[in-house]
Every structure is written in structure tokens, then in C-alpha cells.
C-alpha atoms as one frame of an Amber mdcrd trajectory, in Angstrom:
protein
   0.000   0.000   0.000   0.796   3.651   0.117   2.989   5.170   2.815   0.979
   6.484   5.753   1.719   9.113   8.338   0.829   8.052  11.874   1.679   9.192
  15.350   2.452   6.938  18.293   3.153   8.112  21.797   4.457   5.085  23.641
   5.917   2.081  21.776   6.150   0.941  18.155   7.440  -2.469  17.118   8.432
  -4.333  13.979   8.223  -8.125  13.854   6.573 -10.272  16.483   4.787  -7.263
  18.002   2.855  -6.675  14.787   1.637 -10.260  14.783   0.668 -10.064  18.458
  -1.279  -6.813  17.926  -3.135  -8.227  14.940  -4.157 -11.344  16.910  -4.993
  -9.508  20.148  -7.120  -6.916  18.363  -9.140  -9.669  16.659  -9.559 -11.645
  19.895 -12.490 -11.914  22.258 -12.360  -8.895  24.589 -13.526 -10.803  27.690
 -10.004 -11.364  29.044  -7.947  -8.764  30.882  -5.851  -6.980  28.187  -2.569
  -7.814  29.930  -3.387 -11.513  29.889  -4.481 -11.324  26.254  -1.175  -9.721
  25.209   0.862 -12.187  27.266  -0.903 -15.229  25.804  -0.534 -14.006  22.224
   3.087 -12.953  22.853   3.973 -16.414  24.195   2.092 -18.199  21.413   3.666
 -16.167  18.624   7.110 -16.474  20.237   6.831 -20.268  20.153   6.016 -20.244
  16.418   8.123 -17.244  15.376  10.648 -17.279  12.578  13.352 -14.603  12.745
  13.257 -11.901  10.091  16.171  -9.973   8.612  16.012  -6.203   9.165  18.213
  -3.166   8.770  18.079  -0.396  11.357  19.320   3.129  10.759  19.345   5.608
  13.651  20.137   9.298  13.252  21.460   8.660   9.734  23.821   5.852  10.833
  23.442   2.167   9.997  23.525   0.518  13.415  22.162  -2.981  12.889  21.573
  -5.559  10.195  20.554  -9.086  11.052  17.913 -11.537  12.179  15.419 -10.376
  14.816  12.282 -11.596  16.463  11.209  -8.029  17.136  12.414  -4.438  17.182
  11.054  -2.052  19.819  11.058   1.711  19.438  10.292   2.717  22.995   9.396
   6.308  23.748   7.674   5.000  26.875   8.757   2.091  29.052   5.622  -0.086
  29.078   3.139  -1.611  26.644   1.110  -4.806  26.200  -0.708  -4.621  29.517
   2.301  -3.882  31.720   5.252  -5.420  29.874   8.325  -3.278  30.620  10.646
  -3.091  27.637  13.093  -0.426  28.748  14.093   1.099  32.069  15.607   4.046
  30.190  12.619   4.999  28.039  10.961   8.277  28.962   8.259  10.170  27.092
   9.860  13.420  28.276  13.514  13.088  27.165  13.146  13.437  23.363  15.037
  10.175  22.704  13.708   6.737  21.751  15.195   3.539  23.103  15.575   1.000
  20.266  15.824  -2.681  21.152  16.668  -5.288  18.504  15.637  -8.665  19.899
  17.705 -11.402  18.296  16.563 -15.034  18.089  16.698 -17.124  21.244  15.861
 -20.724  22.065  12.166 -21.468  22.627  13.224 -23.174  25.874  14.024 -19.680
  27.210  10.314 -18.725  27.361  10.011 -19.108  31.182  13.003 -16.796  31.724
  11.808 -14.329  29.113   8.302 -14.273  30.583   9.586 -13.020  33.940  11.830
 -10.439  32.280   8.846  -9.007  30.379   7.540  -7.541  33.628  10.480  -6.977
  35.984  12.427  -4.444  33.896  15.182  -6.892  32.989  14.156  -7.431  29.376
  16.552  -4.892  27.854  19.498  -6.517  29.660  19.040  -9.973  28.126  22.063
 -11.110  26.065  20.008 -11.386  22.861  18.800  -7.752  23.082  20.876  -5.110
  21.284  20.248  -1.555  22.561  20.437   1.728  20.708  19.135   5.284  21.236
  18.166   8.038  18.868  15.692  10.540  17.463  15.230   9.301  13.889  14.754
   5.574  13.391  14.352   3.713  10.098  13.656  -0.005   9.804  13.692  -1.824
   6.477  13.432  -5.414   5.316  13.016  -7.427   2.151  10.582  -9.614   4.118
   7.032  -8.852   5.209   7.666  -7.533   8.720   4.487  -6.345  10.436   4.535
  -3.201  12.565   2.591  -2.231  15.653   2.077   1.248  17.096   0.514   1.677
  20.539  -1.420  -1.570  20.138  -2.613  -0.995  16.564  -1.320  -2.933  13.549
  -1.273  -0.412  10.686   0.935  -2.208   8.157   4.487  -3.374   7.579   7.994
  -2.011   7.153   9.588   0.137   5.891   9.051   2.181   9.033  10.405   5.668
   9.657   9.975   7.256  13.100  10.990  10.618  14.438  10.755  11.660  18.085
   8.871  14.956  18.319   9.708  16.265  21.790   7.141  18.277  23.748   4.470
  18.071  21.027   1.652  16.880  23.275   0.624  18.996  26.243  -1.375  17.479
  29.063  -3.576  19.348  31.495  -3.372  18.203  35.095  -5.143  19.247  38.256
  -8.588  20.774  38.520 -10.266  22.145  35.436
């Protein structure tokens, strides 16, 4: 399809996250959203095939290889409480980029705990980067996800727009 312009506030992903979002959004809404995302994440992880991607950050090629998923984390959490990055902050103007390389399916119990305790970004199969302009490309069909929606597939170009959204707090 045609390129689209979209805005996300929290987390965008390329790879497994796109598949999880597509499945979770089509699922029965009777379950707690966190449980829904966990179940689909675990299920897709067990059947996932790595995909080759190229990542360019701030006009520098930083990664090329096989991944299960790439996270562009402006915020730290998504998927009903999964914590991808301890460093991500919606106020700093920088995105944390995590390239998750393939890992044995037998690692699922360890990975499951790390999804929630803040240790995910420190796993040995997670490559970390930071930047303001992120581009992800692939010759394969790599689905993307943005704040829980599944709008398409790579190529994906993201730019952090600091202080664009203003929130009102307190009494109105």
C-alpha cells in the first residue's frame, strides 16, 4: 500500500509485536488486556521465525541481522504492563531501540519473567540503541505495531517529536 503518516506516543514495534497486535485486536475482549497480550506474545514467540532487518538511527546504519522483534520505545511499558526499557521516557526526546535477536524457545520461562520486571533490555540477545530518527527496512514482510494498533508493515520511519503533546493536570 501507500505510505501512511501516523503518530504513536508510547511504543512501536516491527516483527513479532505486529503479529501479536493483529491477533490480540481480533480476539475476544472478555479477558484482561494484559493476559491477552501475554498469551498471544507467548504463542507467537513459540512459532516465530526470525526476520532480517536493517536499522538506521540518526542517519547511521547501526544494525543488520535476524530479529524476532524491534522495539522503538518512547515509553517504558506496553502490552498490559510489559516493561521493555528502564531508560525509556516520554519526556527526554530520545527513543530507546531494542533489537531482539533469536533465542531458544526453551528460554520462554526466563523471558516471561523479564517481560515484567524491567530486565528485558538486559538480556544477552537484546541489542540496545538510542536516537531521534529511526528507520527499519526489510526485504521480508515484517508487520509493525504502534501503541497496540497494527497499521501495516515495514519500511518504518519514526521521528521523536519532543514536547508536542501537552497534558492538562489538576482541577479544570
